[in-house]
Biopython code that builds the backbone (N, CA, C, O; Angstrom):
import numpy as np
from Bio.PDB.StructureBuilder import StructureBuilder

atoms = [
    (1, "UNK", "N", (0.393, -0.912, 0.068)),
    (1, "UNK", "CA", (0.072, 0.095, 0.043)),
    (1, "UNK", "C", (0.775, 1.235, 0.024)),
    (1, "UNK", "O", (0.302, 2.242, -0.502)),
    (2, "UNK", "N", (2.582, 1.216, 0.869)),
    (2, "UNK", "CA", (2.454, 2.527, 0.769)),
    (2, "UNK", "C", (3.436, 2.634, -0.416)),
    (2, "UNK", "O", (3.916, 3.764, -0.506)),
    (3, "UNK", "N", (3.951, 1.575, -1.543)),
    (3, "UNK", "CA", (5.089, 1.463, -2.860)),
    (3, "UNK", "C", (3.456, 2.514, -3.662)),
    (3, "UNK", "O", (3.630, 3.423, -4.474)),
    (4, "UNK", "N", (2.292, 2.151, -3.254)),
    (4, "UNK", "CA", (1.023, 2.874, -3.896)),
    (4, "UNK", "C", (1.225, 4.401, -3.968)),
    (4, "UNK", "O", (1.552, 5.104, -4.925)),
    (5, "UNK", "N", (0.957, 4.698, -2.774)),
    (5, "UNK", "CA", (0.904, 6.293, -2.066)),
    (5, "UNK", "C", (2.436, 7.043, -1.629)),
    (5, "UNK", "O", (2.608, 8.172, -1.167)),
    (6, "UNK", "N", (3.088, 6.368, -1.837)),
    (6, "UNK", "CA", (4.763, 7.358, -2.179)),
    (6, "UNK", "C", (5.603, 6.011, -3.034)),
    (6, "UNK", "O", (6.037, 4.910, -2.694)),
    (7, "UNK", "N", (5.532, 6.902, -4.477)),
    (7, "UNK", "CA", (6.436, 5.969, -5.076)),
    (7, "UNK", "C", (7.799, 6.489, -5.054)),
    (7, "UNK", "O", (8.258, 7.605, -4.811)),
    (8, "UNK", "N", (8.552, 4.871, -5.521)),
    (8, "UNK", "CA", (9.748, 4.857, -5.164)),
    (8, "UNK", "C", (10.787, 5.564, -5.659)),
    (8, "UNK", "O", (10.933, 5.455, -6.876)),
    (9, "UNK", "N", (11.682, 6.372, -4.989)),
    (9, "UNK", "CA", (12.729, 7.290, -5.965)),
    (9, "UNK", "C", (13.718, 6.687, -5.426)),
    (9, "UNK", "O", (13.777, 6.131, -4.329)),
    (10, "UNK", "N", (14.890, 6.872, -6.627)),
    (10, "UNK", "CA", (16.157, 6.994, -6.643)),
    (10, "UNK", "C", (16.953, 7.731, -6.655)),
    (10, "UNK", "O", (17.129, 8.486, -7.611)),
    (11, "UNK", "N", (18.133, 7.732, -4.911)),
    (11, "UNK", "CA", (18.839, 8.963, -4.785)),
    (11, "UNK", "C", (20.447, 8.509, -5.338)),
    (11, "UNK", "O", (20.939, 7.972, -4.345)),
    (12, "UNK", "N", (21.399, 8.481, -6.365)),
    (12, "UNK", "CA", (22.435, 8.105, -5.693)),
    (12, "UNK", "C", (23.479, 9.259, -4.971)),
    (12, "UNK", "O", (23.629, 10.478, -5.054)),
    (13, "UNK", "N", (24.034, 8.263, -4.302)),
    (13, "UNK", "CA", (25.004, 9.204, -3.119)),
    (13, "UNK", "C", (26.479, 8.059, -3.530)),
    (13, "UNK", "O", (26.697, 6.856, -3.673)),
    (14, "UNK", "N", (27.079, 9.133, -3.575)),
    (14, "UNK", "CA", (28.861, 8.603, -3.925)),
    (14, "UNK", "C", (29.363, 8.947, -2.546)),
    (14, "UNK", "O", (28.980, 9.883, -1.845)),
    (15, "UNK", "N", (30.565, 7.762, -2.182)),
    (15, "UNK", "CA", (31.347, 8.016, -1.228)),
    (15, "UNK", "C", (32.189, 9.531, -1.824)),
    (15, "UNK", "O", (32.536, 10.151, -0.819)),
    (16, "UNK", "N", (32.461, 10.023, -2.655)),
    (16, "UNK", "CA", (32.891, 11.162, -2.611)),
    (16, "UNK", "C", (32.530, 12.328, -3.016)),
    (16, "UNK", "O", (33.209, 13.208, -3.546)),
    (17, "UNK", "N", (30.905, 12.297, -2.617)),
    (17, "UNK", "CA", (29.820, 13.728, -2.732)),
    (17, "UNK", "C", (30.010, 14.675, -1.585)),
    (17, "UNK", "O", (30.285, 14.249, -0.463)),
    (18, "UNK", "N", (29.954, 15.192, -1.690)),
    (18, "UNK", "CA", (30.176, 16.262, -0.686)),
    (18, "UNK", "C", (29.107, 16.288, 0.535)),
    (18, "UNK", "O", (28.087, 15.736, 0.120)),
    (19, "UNK", "N", (29.016, 16.518, 1.261)),
    (19, "UNK", "CA", (27.568, 16.426, 2.463)),
    (19, "UNK", "C", (27.014, 17.459, 2.072)),
    (19, "UNK", "O", (25.831, 17.429, 2.413)),
    (20, "UNK", "N", (27.386, 18.775, 1.279)),
    (20, "UNK", "CA", (26.149, 19.793, 0.799)),
    (20, "UNK", "C", (25.399, 19.278, -0.004)),
    (20, "UNK", "O", (24.366, 19.924, -0.181)),
    (21, "UNK", "N", (25.548, 17.824, -0.912)),
    (21, "UNK", "CA", (25.494, 17.648, -2.195)),
    (21, "UNK", "C", (24.210, 16.656, -1.919)),
    (21, "UNK", "O", (24.170, 15.489, -1.529)),
    (22, "UNK", "N", (23.002, 17.749, -2.338)),
    (22, "UNK", "CA", (21.422, 16.820, -2.445)),
    (22, "UNK", "C", (20.972, 16.546, -4.047)),
    (22, "UNK", "O", (21.486, 16.895, -5.109)),
    (23, "UNK", "N", (19.765, 15.756, -3.718)),
    (23, "UNK", "CA", (19.454, 15.596, -4.669)),
    (23, "UNK", "C", (18.826, 16.573, -6.097)),
    (23, "UNK", "O", (18.795, 16.388, -7.314)),
    (24, "UNK", "N", (18.405, 17.605, -5.217)),
    (24, "UNK", "CA", (18.324, 18.733, -5.827)),
    (24, "UNK", "C", (18.963, 19.379, -7.022)),
    (24, "UNK", "O", (18.661, 19.657, -8.182)),
    (25, "UNK", "N", (20.152, 19.510, -6.075)),
    (25, "UNK", "CA", (21.333, 19.607, -6.958)),
    (25, "UNK", "C", (22.309, 19.155, -7.987)),
    (25, "UNK", "O", (22.954, 19.819, -8.799)),
    (26, "UNK", "N", (22.266, 17.800, -7.756)),
    (26, "UNK", "CA", (22.498, 16.932, -9.061)),
    (26, "UNK", "C", (21.567, 17.038, -9.879)),
    (26, "UNK", "O", (21.849, 17.543, -10.965)),
    (27, "UNK", "N", (20.305, 16.643, -9.650)),
    (27, "UNK", "CA", (19.338, 16.906, -11.370)),
    (27, "UNK", "C", (19.859, 18.435, -11.955)),
    (27, "UNK", "O", (20.093, 18.569, -13.156)),
    (28, "UNK", "N", (19.987, 19.356, -11.175)),
    (28, "UNK", "CA", (20.132, 20.564, -11.889)),
    (28, "UNK", "C", (21.468, 20.181, -12.372)),
    (28, "UNK", "O", (21.512, 20.444, -13.574)),
    (29, "UNK", "N", (22.820, 19.562, -11.872)),
    (29, "UNK", "CA", (23.896, 19.311, -12.894)),
    (29, "UNK", "C", (23.776, 18.442, -13.806)),
    (29, "UNK", "O", (24.620, 18.244, -14.679)),
    (30, "UNK", "N", (22.581, 17.770, -13.670)),
    (30, "UNK", "CA", (22.294, 16.452, -14.719)),
    (30, "UNK", "C", (21.802, 17.853, -15.976)),
    (30, "UNK", "O", (22.479, 18.194, -16.947)),
    (31, "UNK", "N", (20.720, 18.323, -15.633)),
    (31, "UNK", "CA", (20.128, 19.342, -16.658)),
    (31, "UNK", "C", (21.246, 20.182, -17.476)),
    (31, "UNK", "O", (21.341, 20.542, -18.650)),
    (32, "UNK", "N", (21.990, 20.318, -16.406)),
    (32, "UNK", "CA", (22.692, 21.591, -17.387)),
    (32, "UNK", "C", (23.605, 20.829, -18.281)),
    (32, "UNK", "O", (23.842, 21.153, -19.445)),
    (33, "UNK", "N", (24.117, 19.767, -17.648)),
    (33, "UNK", "CA", (25.493, 18.889, -18.706)),
    (33, "UNK", "C", (24.214, 18.321, -20.057)),
    (33, "UNK", "O", (24.428, 18.005, -21.227)),
    (34, "UNK", "N", (23.303, 18.361, -19.514)),
    (34, "UNK", "CA", (22.249, 17.844, -20.824)),
    (34, "UNK", "C", (22.208, 19.088, -21.822)),
    (34, "UNK", "O", (22.263, 19.005, -23.049)),
    (35, "UNK", "N", (22.102, 20.254, -21.070)),
    (35, "UNK", "CA", (21.727, 21.261, -21.776)),
    (35, "UNK", "C", (23.130, 21.527, -23.171)),
    (35, "UNK", "O", (23.025, 21.507, -24.397)),
    (36, "UNK", "N", (24.286, 21.747, -22.313)),
    (36, "UNK", "CA", (25.912, 21.705, -22.942)),
    (36, "UNK", "C", (25.872, 20.651, -24.008)),
    (36, "UNK", "O", (26.064, 20.932, -25.191)),
    (37, "UNK", "N", (25.591, 19.284, -23.533)),
    (37, "UNK", "CA", (25.624, 18.365, -24.940)),
    (37, "UNK", "C", (25.095, 18.680, -26.156)),
    (37, "UNK", "O", (25.657, 18.617, -27.249)),
    (38, "UNK", "N", (23.772, 19.087, -25.856)),
    (38, "UNK", "CA", (22.799, 19.797, -26.763)),
    (38, "UNK", "C", (22.976, 20.352, -27.417)),
    (38, "UNK", "O", (22.792, 20.072, -28.601)),
    (39, "UNK", "N", (23.626, 21.915, -26.812)),
    (39, "UNK", "CA", (24.840, 22.568, -27.751)),
    (39, "UNK", "C", (23.217, 23.728, -27.404)),
    (39, "UNK", "O", (22.723, 24.324, -28.361)),
    (40, "UNK", "N", (22.612, 23.873, -26.011)),
    (40, "UNK", "CA", (21.368, 24.697, -25.922)),
    (40, "UNK", "C", (22.313, 25.634, -25.209)),
    (40, "UNK", "O", (22.234, 25.577, -23.982)),
    (41, "UNK", "N", (23.254, 26.545, -25.746)),
    (41, "UNK", "CA", (23.923, 27.897, -24.482)),
    (41, "UNK", "C", (23.341, 28.525, -23.760)),
    (41, "UNK", "O", (23.761, 28.778, -22.631)),
    (42, "UNK", "N", (22.219, 28.943, -24.221)),
    (42, "UNK", "CA", (21.535, 29.959, -23.006)),
    (42, "UNK", "C", (21.022, 28.975, -22.065)),
    (42, "UNK", "O", (21.523, 28.895, -20.943)),
    (43, "UNK", "N", (20.271, 28.381, -22.350)),
    (43, "UNK", "CA", (19.776, 27.260, -21.025)),
    (43, "UNK", "C", (20.936, 26.637, -20.212)),
    (43, "UNK", "O", (20.712, 26.242, -19.068)),
    (44, "UNK", "N", (22.059, 26.543, -20.712)),
    (44, "UNK", "CA", (23.165, 26.302, -20.029)),
    (44, "UNK", "C", (23.939, 27.071, -19.182)),
    (44, "UNK", "O", (24.523, 26.680, -18.172)),
    (45, "UNK", "N", (23.912, 28.196, -19.652)),
    (45, "UNK", "CA", (24.529, 29.428, -18.886)),
    (45, "UNK", "C", (23.578, 29.610, -18.055)),
    (45, "UNK", "O", (24.088, 29.838, -16.958)),
    (46, "UNK", "N", (21.886, 29.640, -17.969)),
    (46, "UNK", "CA", (21.590, 29.989, -17.122)),
    (46, "UNK", "C", (21.565, 28.567, -16.327)),
    (46, "UNK", "O", (22.741, 28.619, -15.966)),
    (47, "UNK", "N", (21.137, 27.446, -15.835)),
    (47, "UNK", "CA", (21.872, 26.680, -15.481)),
    (47, "UNK", "C", (22.869, 26.585, -14.694)),
    (47, "UNK", "O", (22.775, 26.378, -13.485)),
    (48, "UNK", "N", (24.156, 26.763, -15.470)),
    (48, "UNK", "CA", (25.088, 27.308, -15.120)),
    (48, "UNK", "C", (25.182, 28.198, -13.562)),
    (48, "UNK", "O", (25.737, 27.919, -12.499)),
    (49, "UNK", "N", (24.522, 29.147, -13.923)),
    (49, "UNK", "CA", (24.414, 30.164, -12.776)),
    (49, "UNK", "C", (23.285, 29.971, -11.364)),
    (49, "UNK", "O", (23.263, 30.638, -10.329)),
    (50, "UNK", "N", (22.352, 28.746, -11.796)),
    (50, "UNK", "CA", (21.461, 28.292, -10.374)),
    (50, "UNK", "C", (22.173, 27.463, -10.230)),
    (50, "UNK", "O", (22.035, 27.223, -9.030)),
    (51, "UNK", "N", (23.199, 26.508, -10.758)),
    (51, "UNK", "CA", (23.556, 24.884, -9.734)),
    (51, "UNK", "C", (24.348, 25.959, -9.125)),
    (51, "UNK", "O", (23.954, 26.035, -7.961)),
    (52, "UNK", "N", (25.526, 27.071, -9.391)),
    (52, "UNK", "CA", (26.396, 27.611, -8.209)),
    (52, "UNK", "C", (25.849, 28.527, -7.450)),
    (52, "UNK", "O", (26.439, 28.991, -6.474)),
    (53, "UNK", "N", (24.430, 28.959, -7.884)),
    (53, "UNK", "CA", (23.471, 29.341, -6.598)),
    (53, "UNK", "C", (23.294, 28.460, -5.536)),
    (53, "UNK", "O", (23.497, 28.738, -4.354)),
    (54, "UNK", "N", (22.837, 27.177, -6.065)),
    (54, "UNK", "CA", (22.168, 25.960, -5.171)),
    (54, "UNK", "C", (23.404, 25.705, -4.702)),
    (54, "UNK", "O", (23.284, 25.731, -3.477)),
    (55, "UNK", "N", (24.534, 25.472, -4.984)),
    (55, "UNK", "CA", (25.691, 24.987, -4.028)),
    (55, "UNK", "C", (26.094, 25.881, -3.064)),
    (55, "UNK", "O", (26.167, 25.664, -1.854)),
    (56, "UNK", "N", (26.421, 27.169, -3.811)),
    (56, "UNK", "CA", (26.749, 28.291, -2.613)),
    (56, "UNK", "C", (25.921, 28.168, -1.314)),
    (56, "UNK", "O", (26.433, 28.223, -0.196)),
    (57, "UNK", "N", (24.500, 27.985, -1.566)),
    (57, "UNK", "CA", (23.417, 28.487, -0.326)),
    (57, "UNK", "C", (23.529, 26.659, 0.269)),
    (57, "UNK", "O", (23.059, 26.498, 1.396)),
    (58, "UNK", "N", (23.917, 25.788, -0.199)),
    (58, "UNK", "CA", (23.836, 24.374, 0.321)),
    (58, "UNK", "C", (24.890, 24.423, 1.431)),
    (58, "UNK", "O", (24.741, 24.174, 2.628)),
    (59, "UNK", "N", (26.148, 24.853, 0.670)),
    (59, "UNK", "CA", (27.410, 25.095, 1.539)),
    (59, "UNK", "C", (27.145, 25.414, 2.945)),
    (59, "UNK", "O", (27.363, 24.861, 4.022)),
    (60, "UNK", "N", (26.289, 27.114, 2.331)),
    (60, "UNK", "CA", (26.305, 28.108, 3.504)),
    (60, "UNK", "C", (25.352, 27.446, 4.603)),
    (60, "UNK", "O", (25.735, 27.583, 5.764)),
    (61, "UNK", "N", (24.653, 27.034, 4.479)),
    (61, "UNK", "CA", (23.099, 26.393, 5.447)),
    (61, "UNK", "C", (23.719, 24.569, 5.821)),
    (61, "UNK", "O", (23.147, 24.136, 6.821)),
    (62, "UNK", "N", (24.504, 23.773, 5.331)),
    (62, "UNK", "CA", (25.235, 23.048, 5.706)),
    (62, "UNK", "C", (26.502, 23.360, 7.303)),
    (62, "UNK", "O", (26.572, 22.600, 8.269)),
    (63, "UNK", "N", (27.219, 24.480, 7.143)),
    (63, "UNK", "CA", (28.521, 24.937, 7.648)),
    (63, "UNK", "C", (27.597, 25.384, 9.050)),
    (63, "UNK", "O", (27.831, 24.965, 10.183)),
    (64, "UNK", "N", (26.307, 26.501, 8.612)),
    (64, "UNK", "CA", (25.719, 27.359, 9.810)),
    (64, "UNK", "C", (24.885, 26.043, 10.536)),
    (64, "UNK", "O", (24.816, 26.126, 11.762)),
    (65, "UNK", "N", (24.304, 24.948, 9.967)),
    (65, "UNK", "CA", (23.701, 23.508, 11.028)),
    (65, "UNK", "C", (24.803, 23.053, 11.758)),
    (65, "UNK", "O", (24.612, 22.527, 12.854)),
    (66, "UNK", "N", (26.350, 23.229, 11.133)),
    (66, "UNK", "CA", (26.693, 22.341, 11.799)),
    (66, "UNK", "C", (27.067, 22.233, 13.002)),
    (66, "UNK", "O", (27.048, 21.313, 13.820)),
    (67, "UNK", "N", (27.585, 23.830, 13.017)),
    (67, "UNK", "CA", (28.296, 24.995, 14.346)),
    (67, "UNK", "C", (27.089, 25.380, 14.541)),
    (67, "UNK", "O", (27.337, 26.584, 14.468)),
    (68, "UNK", "N", (25.667, 25.333, 14.783)),
    (68, "UNK", "CA", (24.720, 25.996, 15.454)),
    (68, "UNK", "C", (24.726, 25.404, 16.459)),
    (68, "UNK", "O", (25.426, 24.393, 16.526)),
    (69, "UNK", "N", (23.719, 25.952, 17.924)),
    (69, "UNK", "CA", (23.969, 25.527, 18.622)),
    (69, "UNK", "C", (24.819, 25.381, 19.833)),
    (69, "UNK", "O", (24.542, 25.894, 20.917)),
    (70, "UNK", "N", (26.345, 24.323, 19.482)),
    (70, "UNK", "CA", (26.541, 24.222, 20.387)),
    (70, "UNK", "C", (27.890, 25.564, 20.637)),
    (70, "UNK", "O", (29.023, 25.084, 20.675)),
    (71, "UNK", "N", (27.846, 26.417, 20.725)),
    (71, "UNK", "CA", (28.517, 28.058, 20.922)),
    (71, "UNK", "C", (28.419, 27.462, 22.087)),
    (71, "UNK", "O", (29.138, 26.595, 22.582)),
    (72, "UNK", "N", (27.487, 27.982, 22.490)),
    (72, "UNK", "CA", (26.698, 28.353, 24.170)),
    (72, "UNK", "C", (26.867, 27.234, 25.089)),
    (72, "UNK", "O", (27.110, 27.330, 26.292)),
    (73, "UNK", "N", (26.750, 26.411, 24.569)),
    (73, "UNK", "CA", (26.171, 24.626, 25.656)),
    (73, "UNK", "C", (27.503, 24.025, 25.489)),
    (73, "UNK", "O", (28.060, 23.391, 26.385)),
    (74, "UNK", "N", (27.812, 24.157, 24.763)),
    (74, "UNK", "CA", (29.280, 22.981, 24.692)),
    (74, "UNK", "C", (30.421, 23.727, 23.640)),
    (74, "UNK", "O", (30.848, 23.423, 22.526)),
    (75, "UNK", "N", (30.685, 24.860, 24.583)),
    (75, "UNK", "CA", (32.215, 25.600, 23.600)),
    (75, "UNK", "C", (33.191, 24.658, 23.031)),
    (75, "UNK", "O", (33.355, 24.617, 21.812)),
    (76, "UNK", "N", (33.865, 23.879, 23.853)),
    (76, "UNK", "CA", (34.811, 22.707, 23.356)),
    (76, "UNK", "C", (34.543, 22.062, 21.895)),
    (76, "UNK", "O", (35.348, 21.702, 21.037)),
    (77, "UNK", "N", (33.047, 22.040, 21.916)),
    (77, "UNK", "CA", (32.888, 20.808, 20.996)),
    (77, "UNK", "C", (32.013, 21.506, 19.747)),
    (77, "UNK", "O", (31.435, 20.869, 18.867)),
    (78, "UNK", "N", (32.055, 23.000, 19.882)),
    (78, "UNK", "CA", (31.864, 24.164, 18.777)),
    (78, "UNK", "C", (33.273, 24.516, 18.475)),
    (78, "UNK", "O", (33.529, 24.311, 17.288)),
    (79, "UNK", "N", (34.473, 25.074, 19.303)),
    (79, "UNK", "CA", (35.616, 25.226, 18.480)),
    (79, "UNK", "C", (36.025, 23.586, 17.654)),
    (79, "UNK", "O", (36.480, 23.507, 16.512)),
    (80, "UNK", "N", (35.844, 22.865, 18.203)),
    (80, "UNK", "CA", (36.365, 21.587, 17.860)),
    (80, "UNK", "C", (35.964, 21.396, 16.283)),
    (80, "UNK", "O", (36.803, 21.315, 15.386)),
    (81, "UNK", "N", (34.314, 21.327, 16.056)),
    (81, "UNK", "CA", (34.052, 21.428, 15.046)),
    (81, "UNK", "C", (34.070, 22.442, 13.755)),
    (81, "UNK", "O", (34.024, 22.262, 12.538)),
    (82, "UNK", "N", (34.157, 23.580, 14.596)),
    (82, "UNK", "CA", (34.714, 24.553, 13.742)),
    (82, "UNK", "C", (36.072, 24.539, 12.801)),
    (82, "UNK", "O", (36.177, 24.671, 11.581)),
    (83, "UNK", "N", (37.200, 24.302, 13.955)),
    (83, "UNK", "CA", (38.196, 23.958, 13.449)),
    (83, "UNK", "C", (38.535, 22.283, 12.625)),
    (83, "UNK", "O", (39.592, 21.897, 12.125)),
    (84, "UNK", "N", (37.745, 21.851, 12.691)),
    (84, "UNK", "CA", (37.399, 20.754, 11.913)),
    (84, "UNK", "C", (36.766, 20.752, 10.326)),
    (84, "UNK", "O", (37.190, 20.030, 9.423)),
    (85, "UNK", "N", (35.868, 21.542, 10.229)),
    (85, "UNK", "CA", (35.058, 21.869, 9.228)),
    (85, "UNK", "C", (36.290, 23.367, 8.553)),
    (85, "UNK", "O", (36.276, 23.751, 7.384)),
    (86, "UNK", "N", (36.990, 23.805, 9.387)),
    (86, "UNK", "CA", (37.879, 24.558, 8.400)),
    (86, "UNK", "C", (39.172, 23.992, 7.707)),
    (86, "UNK", "O", (39.986, 24.700, 7.114)),
    (87, "UNK", "N", (39.258, 22.671, 7.850)),
    (87, "UNK", "CA", (40.295, 21.490, 8.164)),
    (87, "UNK", "C", (41.602, 22.456, 8.246)),
    (87, "UNK", "O", (42.290, 22.605, 7.236)),
    (88, "UNK", "N", (41.902, 23.051, 9.357)),
    (88, "UNK", "CA", (42.752, 23.668, 9.715)),
    (88, "UNK", "C", (43.799, 22.265, 10.017)),
    (88, "UNK", "O", (43.398, 21.156, 10.368)),
    (89, "UNK", "N", (45.022, 22.608, 9.807)),
    (89, "UNK", "CA", (46.009, 21.878, 10.454)),
    (89, "UNK", "C", (47.248, 22.361, 11.389)),
    (89, "UNK", "O", (47.619, 23.491, 11.072)),
    (90, "UNK", "N", (47.916, 21.837, 12.369)),
    (90, "UNK", "CA", (48.910, 22.677, 13.035)),
    (90, "UNK", "C", (50.142, 23.445, 12.259)),
    (90, "UNK", "O", (51.259, 22.950, 12.105)),
    (91, "UNK", "N", (49.768, 24.634, 11.839)),
    (91, "UNK", "CA", (50.670, 25.621, 10.861)),
    (91, "UNK", "C", (51.974, 26.095, 12.125)),
    (91, "UNK", "O", (52.994, 26.775, 12.014)),
    (92, "UNK", "N", (51.442, 25.477, 13.123)),
    (92, "UNK", "CA", (52.775, 25.954, 14.768)),
    (92, "UNK", "C", (53.986, 24.934, 14.265)),
    (92, "UNK", "O", (55.121, 25.176, 14.676)),
    (93, "UNK", "N", (53.786, 23.876, 13.445)),
    (93, "UNK", "CA", (54.939, 22.909, 13.724)),
    (93, "UNK", "C", (56.001, 23.312, 13.047)),
    (93, "UNK", "O", (55.816, 24.094, 12.115)),
    (94, "UNK", "N", (57.248, 22.898, 13.344)),
    (94, "UNK", "CA", (58.682, 23.343, 13.018)),
    (94, "UNK", "C", (59.167, 22.397, 12.140)),
    (94, "UNK", "O", (58.734, 21.247, 12.216)),
    (95, "UNK", "N", (60.182, 22.765, 11.135)),
    (95, "UNK", "CA", (60.729, 21.795, 10.404)),
    (95, "UNK", "C", (61.927, 21.191, 11.001)),
    (95, "UNK", "O", (62.369, 21.920, 11.889)),
    (96, "UNK", "N", (62.501, 20.288, 10.856)),
    (96, "UNK", "CA", (63.174, 19.512, 11.370)),
    (96, "UNK", "C", (64.428, 20.012, 11.937)),
    (96, "UNK", "O", (64.770, 20.825, 11.079)),
    (97, "UNK", "N", (64.999, 20.024, 12.519)),
    (97, "UNK", "CA", (66.259, 21.030, 12.846)),
    (97, "UNK", "C", (67.385, 20.264, 12.763)),
    (97, "UNK", "O", (67.763, 19.219, 13.293)),
    (98, "UNK", "N", (68.066, 21.445, 11.550)),
    (98, "UNK", "CA", (69.349, 20.598, 10.883)),
    (98, "UNK", "C", (70.019, 21.654, 11.509)),
    (98, "UNK", "O", (69.612, 22.461, 12.346)),
    (99, "UNK", "N", (71.111, 21.523, 10.973)),
    (99, "UNK", "CA", (72.792, 22.110, 11.641)),
    (99, "UNK", "C", (72.414, 23.285, 10.652)),
    (99, "UNK", "O", (71.495, 23.100, 9.855)),
    (100, "UNK", "N", (73.029, 24.371, 10.677)),
    (100, "UNK", "CA", (73.178, 25.517, 10.294)),
    (100, "UNK", "C", (73.874, 25.869, 8.736)),
    (100, "UNK", "O", (73.477, 26.522, 7.771)),
    (101, "UNK", "N", (74.907, 25.215, 8.981)),
    (101, "UNK", "CA", (75.707, 24.636, 7.456)),
    (101, "UNK", "C", (74.832, 24.250, 6.382)),
    (101, "UNK", "O", (74.567, 24.861, 5.346)),
    (102, "UNK", "N", (74.388, 23.027, 6.841)),
    (102, "UNK", "CA", (73.180, 22.411, 6.305)),
    (102, "UNK", "C", (72.300, 22.871, 5.453)),
    (102, "UNK", "O", (72.214, 22.739, 4.232)),
    (103, "UNK", "N", (71.428, 23.618, 6.485)),
    (103, "UNK", "CA", (70.574, 24.597, 6.115)),
    (103, "UNK", "C", (70.568, 25.537, 5.042)),
    (103, "UNK", "O", (69.731, 25.680, 4.151)),
    (104, "UNK", "N", (71.987, 26.365, 5.333)),
    (104, "UNK", "CA", (72.485, 27.415, 4.095)),
    (104, "UNK", "C", (73.068, 26.200, 2.900)),
    (104, "UNK", "O", (72.647, 26.533, 1.792)),
    (105, "UNK", "N", (73.668, 25.274, 2.847)),
    (105, "UNK", "CA", (73.748, 24.920, 1.797)),
    (105, "UNK", "C", (72.630, 24.524, 0.766)),
    (105, "UNK", "O", (72.750, 24.826, -0.421)),
    (106, "UNK", "N", (71.580, 23.866, 1.229)),
    (106, "UNK", "CA", (70.082, 23.837, 1.035)),
    (106, "UNK", "C", (69.654, 25.209, 0.236)),
    (106, "UNK", "O", (69.427, 25.451, -0.949)),
    (107, "UNK", "N", (69.651, 25.689, 0.971)),
    (107, "UNK", "CA", (68.945, 27.454, 0.473)),
    (107, "UNK", "C", (69.874, 27.418, -0.376)),
    (107, "UNK", "O", (69.335, 27.539, -1.476)),
    (108, "UNK", "N", (71.142, 27.304, -0.509)),
    (108, "UNK", "CA", (72.114, 27.919, -1.806)),
    (108, "UNK", "C", (71.811, 27.229, -3.219)),
    (108, "UNK", "O", (71.961, 27.881, -4.252)),
    (109, "UNK", "N", (71.384, 25.899, -3.247)),
    (109, "UNK", "CA", (70.965, 25.190, -4.155)),
    (109, "UNK", "C", (70.229, 25.626, -4.852)),
    (109, "UNK", "O", (70.294, 25.808, -6.068)),
    (110, "UNK", "N", (68.978, 25.962, -3.693)),
    (110, "UNK", "CA", (67.688, 26.132, -3.958)),
    (110, "UNK", "C", (67.599, 27.313, -4.859)),
    (110, "UNK", "O", (66.837, 27.280, -5.825)),
    (111, "UNK", "N", (68.376, 28.417, -4.584)),
    (111, "UNK", "CA", (68.324, 29.877, -5.072)),
    (111, "UNK", "C", (69.494, 29.937, -6.522)),
    (111, "UNK", "O", (69.641, 30.677, -7.495)),
    (112, "UNK", "N", (69.903, 29.179, -6.189)),
    (112, "UNK", "CA", (70.608, 29.224, -7.825)),
    (112, "UNK", "C", (70.183, 28.104, -8.506)),
    (112, "UNK", "O", (70.792, 27.866, -9.549)),
    (113, "UNK", "N", (69.421, 27.460, -8.231)),
    (113, "UNK", "CA", (68.916, 25.997, -9.572)),
    (113, "UNK", "C", (68.802, 26.992, -10.896)),
    (113, "UNK", "O", (69.146, 26.535, -11.986)),
    (114, "UNK", "N", (68.328, 28.321, -10.797)),
    (114, "UNK", "CA", (67.888, 28.635, -12.699)),
    (114, "UNK", "C", (69.166, 28.931, -12.827)),
    (114, "UNK", "O", (69.417, 28.428, -13.922)),
    (115, "UNK", "N", (70.582, 29.622, -12.274)),
    (115, "UNK", "CA", (71.707, 29.423, -12.978)),
    (115, "UNK", "C", (72.547, 28.700, -13.010)),
    (115, "UNK", "O", (73.649, 29.140, -12.680)),
    (116, "UNK", "N", (72.452, 27.431, -13.367)),
    (116, "UNK", "CA", (73.401, 26.127, -12.752)),
    (116, "UNK", "C", (74.476, 26.401, -13.927)),
    (116, "UNK", "O", (75.242, 25.452, -13.762)),
    (117, "UNK", "N", (75.031, 27.220, -15.130)),
    (117, "UNK", "CA", (76.053, 27.702, -15.700)),
    (117, "UNK", "C", (76.936, 28.902, -14.872)),
    (117, "UNK", "O", (77.902, 29.513, -15.331)),
    (118, "UNK", "N", (76.438, 29.035, -13.762)),
    (118, "UNK", "CA", (76.936, 30.209, -13.158)),
    (118, "UNK", "C", (78.466, 29.993, -12.016)),
    (118, "UNK", "O", (78.300, 28.965, -11.360)),
    (119, "UNK", "N", (79.314, 30.430, -11.796)),
    (119, "UNK", "CA", (80.342, 30.088, -11.113)),
    (119, "UNK", "C", (80.423, 30.157, -9.657)),
    (119, "UNK", "O", (80.750, 31.100, -8.935)),
    (120, "UNK", "N", (80.027, 28.858, -9.345)),
    (120, "UNK", "CA", (79.701, 29.190, -7.679)),
    (120, "UNK", "C", (80.816, 29.582, -6.090)),
    (120, "UNK", "O", (81.858, 29.123, -5.622)),
    (121, "UNK", "N", (79.997, 30.490, -5.783)),
    (121, "UNK", "CA", (81.366, 30.948, -4.991)),
    (121, "UNK", "C", (81.712, 30.496, -3.594)),
    (121, "UNK", "O", (80.975, 31.046, -2.776)),
    (122, "UNK", "N", (82.479, 29.780, -3.120)),
    (122, "UNK", "CA", (83.187, 29.246, -1.451)),
    (122, "UNK", "C", (82.988, 30.202, -0.596)),
    (122, "UNK", "O", (83.112, 31.422, -0.704)),
    (123, "UNK", "N", (82.612, 29.416, 0.415)),
    (123, "UNK", "CA", (81.989, 30.232, 1.376)),
    (123, "UNK", "C", (83.291, 30.092, 2.876)),
    (123, "UNK", "O", (82.983, 29.193, 3.658)),
    (124, "UNK", "N", (84.157, 30.610, 3.126)),
    (124, "UNK", "CA", (85.159, 30.538, 3.949)),
    (124, "UNK", "C", (84.818, 30.104, 5.235)),
    (124, "UNK", "O", (84.192, 30.888, 5.949)),
    (125, "UNK", "N", (85.166, 28.815, 5.729)),
    (125, "UNK", "CA", (84.894, 28.647, 6.514)),
    (125, "UNK", "C", (85.298, 29.028, 8.433)),
    (125, "UNK", "O", (84.594, 28.545, 9.320)),
]
sb = StructureBuilder()
sb.init_structure("model")
sb.init_model(0)
sb.init_chain("A")
sb.init_seg("    ")
for serial, (resi, resn, name, xyz) in enumerate(atoms, 1):
    if name == "N":
        sb.init_residue(resn, " ", resi, " ")
    sb.init_atom(name, np.array(xyz, "f"), 0.0, 1.0, " ", f" {name:<3s}", serial, name[0])
structure = sb.get_structure()
């Protein structure tokens, strides 16, 4: 009985889909691509704008919903969520400690690479 009142609907979800990708966006992308392949340039441009705005709004809503509500109730969870959504990494990490002579040599090689025929200068000890 349920099958008659509510028809089955196929929604394709791929593991590589972004979390804000909705069936409506996918439908519009499919229509845009169909317009492109058929050569209907005005419709293609219209659908490009529509898909862009749909994706932009979906992203905005996704990020707002993810971070909403936890700021006052659980600031630690809110901060962690924002940190994960921003895909932030530890920018304060230090490069491996090398001795100064090795670092100077690597810098010299890096800066002189565009001029391979130049005469190298010796650094006195």
